[in-house]
N, C-alpha and C positions, 0 to 999 in steps of 0.2 A: 720864271717862277715855277717850282715843281708842282705837279698835280697832287692834290690832297685826296687821299683815299679814306673811306670809312674804316674805323678801327674794329668794328664788330661785324665781321663778314661771315657769311655762311661758308663752311669748309666743304671741299669736294668729298662726296660720299660715293664709294664704289659699291654697288649692289649687285652681287652675283646671284644668279638664279639657277636652280636645278630644273631642267626641262624633262628629264627622263629619270625614272627610278625602277630598277630591275626590268629594263626593256619595256616599260609602260610609259606612255606619254602623260605628262602632267599639265598639258594645256599651256598656259602662259608661264608656268613654272612657279616654284616656291623659292623664296629667298633662302639662301643657305644658312644665314644667321638664324632665321626662324626655325629651320630644321634642326640646327644644333641646340637651340634652347629647348625645343620640344623633346629631343632625345635625352638631354640632361634632366629635364623636369620629370619625364616619365621614368627614367632609370632610378632617380632618387626616390620618387614616390613609390614605385614598385618595390624597391629595396626596403623601405620603411614598412610597407604592408607585409612583406615577407617576414621581416623580423618580428612584427607584432603577431603574426600568425593568421592573417586573413585568408580564408580559403578562396581558391581561384574559381572553382566551379559552383557558384551559388546563384541564386536568382538576382541578387543585386551586385554581383561582381563587376559587370561591365560599367555600371554606374560608379562604383567605388574606385575602380582602376583607371577609368578614362576621363571622368569629368574634372577632377582636381588638376591634372596636368594640362588639360585643354583650357581650363580657366586661367592658369598661369601663363600659358602661351598667348592666348587671345588678348588678355589684359596687359601682359607684360611687354608685348612687342609693339603696342601702340606708341605714338609719340605724344609727349606732353607739349605745353605751350612753348617751351624753349627749343623744341626739336629733338630732344633726347628721348630714348626709350624709357617707358615708365619703369621697366625692370631696373634700370640704373638708379632711378629715384628710390626704389625700394631698397636697393643695395646701400645707397647713401644713408637712408634712414636707419638701417641696421647698424652701419658703422658708427653713426652718431650716438647710438644707444650703448655701445660697448664701452667698457672702462678704458681710460687712457693707458697707453703702453708704459709711459713713464710717470711715476708719481712725483709730485712736487715735494721736495725735501724742505721742511720748514724748520725755523729756529725754535727749539722747544722753550726757550726763555721768553720768546715774544708771542705767546699763545693768545689768540684772539677770543677764545671762548673762556668762560669763567671756571671751567673745571681745572683742577690742578694737574700739572703735567709731571709725571714721575721722572726723576733724574737718577741715573745709575752712576755711582761713583765707585771706583776701584782704589782701595787704599792698601798699601803694603807697608808693613813695619818689620823691623829687624831688632830683635832683642839680643843684647850682648851680655854675657855673664862674666863678671869679674870675680875671680876666686878671692877668698879672704874673709876675715870676720868683719861684721858691720856693727857700727855703734849708732844709736839714735841720739841726736843732739837734744838736750833738754830744752834749749831755748827755741829751736825751730821745729822740732819734731820730725826732722828729716834724717833718714838713714845715711850715714857717712861711712866710707871705707876707711879702716885704720891703716896707716902706712907702717910698713915694717922696713926700717932702714937696714940695709945690709952693710954692716961696717966691719 
């Protein structure tokens, strides 16, 4: 009889650390994934502040430039109950708020709401002209073409 394994197992995670940065020792090191998230968060935030026009050398500049990226890195790199980074939960939340990429094409004749659905019809007609005199029939009131027999 084969051995049964649990279906929900923890996958192997490789955590690489950076122990030196610019020839300076970082002690036990910083995870490279955390460094990447910090660099992206700081770069995006600083770009937004540059576009908005926030001055760099003011009294509150260190607070404005450093605290929001630090908040994102510290809170985003924690792990939630399932073992995933909280940042991935934020990303999932943003994706769930976006509109769907493909819209459902519904049958306009089977509308579920009470508002009328406009239908577009394209009708083409061709009018033919028959030369010759016309006479109106007194009994029906319809114009009839008179025939000229070529004899």
